[in-house]
C-alpha positions, -999 to 999 in steps of 0.1 A, spaced: -265 474 499 -275 478 535 -246 478 559 -244 456 589 -248 485 613 -279 497 594 -294 462 594 -288 460 632 -306 493 637 -335 482 616 -337 449 636 -337 468 669 -364 491 658 -385 462 646 -380 444 679 -392 475 698 -423 477 676 -430 440 680 -426 443 718 -448 474 719 -476 457 699 -475 426 720 -475 444 754 -501 470 743 -523 441 732 -519 419 763 -516 446 791 -531 476 775 -515 509 765 -519 526 799 -503 498 818 -473 494 795 -442 515 802 -411 524 781 -391 502 804 -415 473 798 -411 476 761 -373 479 762 -370 449 785 -393 428 763 -372 438 732 -340 428 750 -326 463 751 -325 493 774 -345 525 781 -318 546 765 -319 525 734 -357 529 732 -353 567 733 -327 565 705 -355 552 682 -387 567 696 -389 600 716 -418 586 736 -443 558 740 -467 579 719 -443 579 690 -440 542 690 -478 539 690 -479 563 660 -453 541 642 -475 511 647 -504 528 630 -484 546 603 -462 516 594 -477 483 606 -514 491 599 -507 507 566 -484 478 556 -511 452 564 -537 472 545 -513 477 516 -515 515 520 -486 535 506 -474 571 511 -495 597 493 -486 633 484 -523 641 487 -534 627 521 -508 608 542 -514 573 528 -535 558 501 -548 523 491 -546 523 453 -568 492 452 -595 509 471 -594 540 448 -596 516 418 -625 496 432 -645 528 439 -636 542 405 -648 510 389 -681 512 407 -693 477 398 -705 453 424 -679 427 416 -651 452 422 -666 464 456 -671 428 468 -636 418 458 -620 447 477 -642 442 508 -635 404 508 -597 410 506 -600 436 534 -620 412 556 -593 386 551 -569 411 568 -591 418 598 -574 394 622 -541 410 617 -553 446 619 -579 444 646 -555 445 675 -536 475 661 -568 495 657 -581 485 691 -549 495 709 -548 527 689 -582 536 702 -573 525 737 -542 547 735 -562 577 723 -585 574 753 -556 580 778 -530 599 758 -541 634 745 -513 633 719 -529 603 702 -566 615 701 -566 619 663 -546 587 656 -572 563 643 -594 591 631 -566 605 609 -561 570 594 -598 567 587 -598 601 571 -571 590 547 -593 560 537 -623 583 533 -600 604 510 -594 573 489 -631 568 484 -635 605 475 -607 602 450 -622 571 434 -655 589 430 -638 620 416 -619 599 390 -652 583 380 -669 617 380 -697 601 400 -719 622 423 -715 659 429 -682 671 445 -700 681 477 -714 646 481 -683 625 476 -665 629 509 -697 624 530 -705 592 511 -670 580 519 -676 588 556 -708 567 555 -691 538 537 -660 537 560 -681 541 591 -700 510 582 -668 491 574 -650 502 605 -679 492 628 -683 458 612 -646 452 613 -643 460 650 -673 439 660 -673 410 636 -667 378 654 -682 390 687 -716 403 676 -746 380 670 -759 394 638 -775 361 626 -755 358 594 -723 342 582 -692 358 568 -704 355 531 -738 369 539 -722 398 559 -700 406 529 -729 405 505 -749 429 527 -720 452 531 -713 452 494 -750 460 487 -747 490 510 -714 502 495 -729 499 460 -759 520 470 -736 546 484 -707 546 459 -716 525 429 -723 535 393 
């Protein structure tokens, strides 16, 4: 059972993460200070540093915890985090499995878009964060590679690069969907994306 003190610590940490996400999204990473985050969370600069050594560490936590949570990624002994449903869909290889996974992922885009965007904004101004989003994408590519390996599909030297191509497509569409005029609706977009994934990854 969680003690009252531990529950309070978890609440404070959550408030700091919430405040950081809100301020990074509205003001931008570069324009947001530790004092801004602490004030928005109803606490102090000293309290902030008790939980996060720096603003960069809070940004890392947003990617490692919030983004992975929303994408249902869990800790992995092999490569940081893993999405077991992505591994399973790629291992399955059928069009229905790919379409189902891509549709579920697209449903989450509104909640993940801001985290990825501020992660890239932060990486542009903070050298410590340059590999932040790329590392997360590499973990997703690793899931695709794992699914292909489990299915024994394609040669070993082909699997990772096919994952790179598939995730690059998905990442680009996710970041621009809703603002680009691609002359197709959501269902048509998912059908086209699924066709491409099947050509790259399918059985």
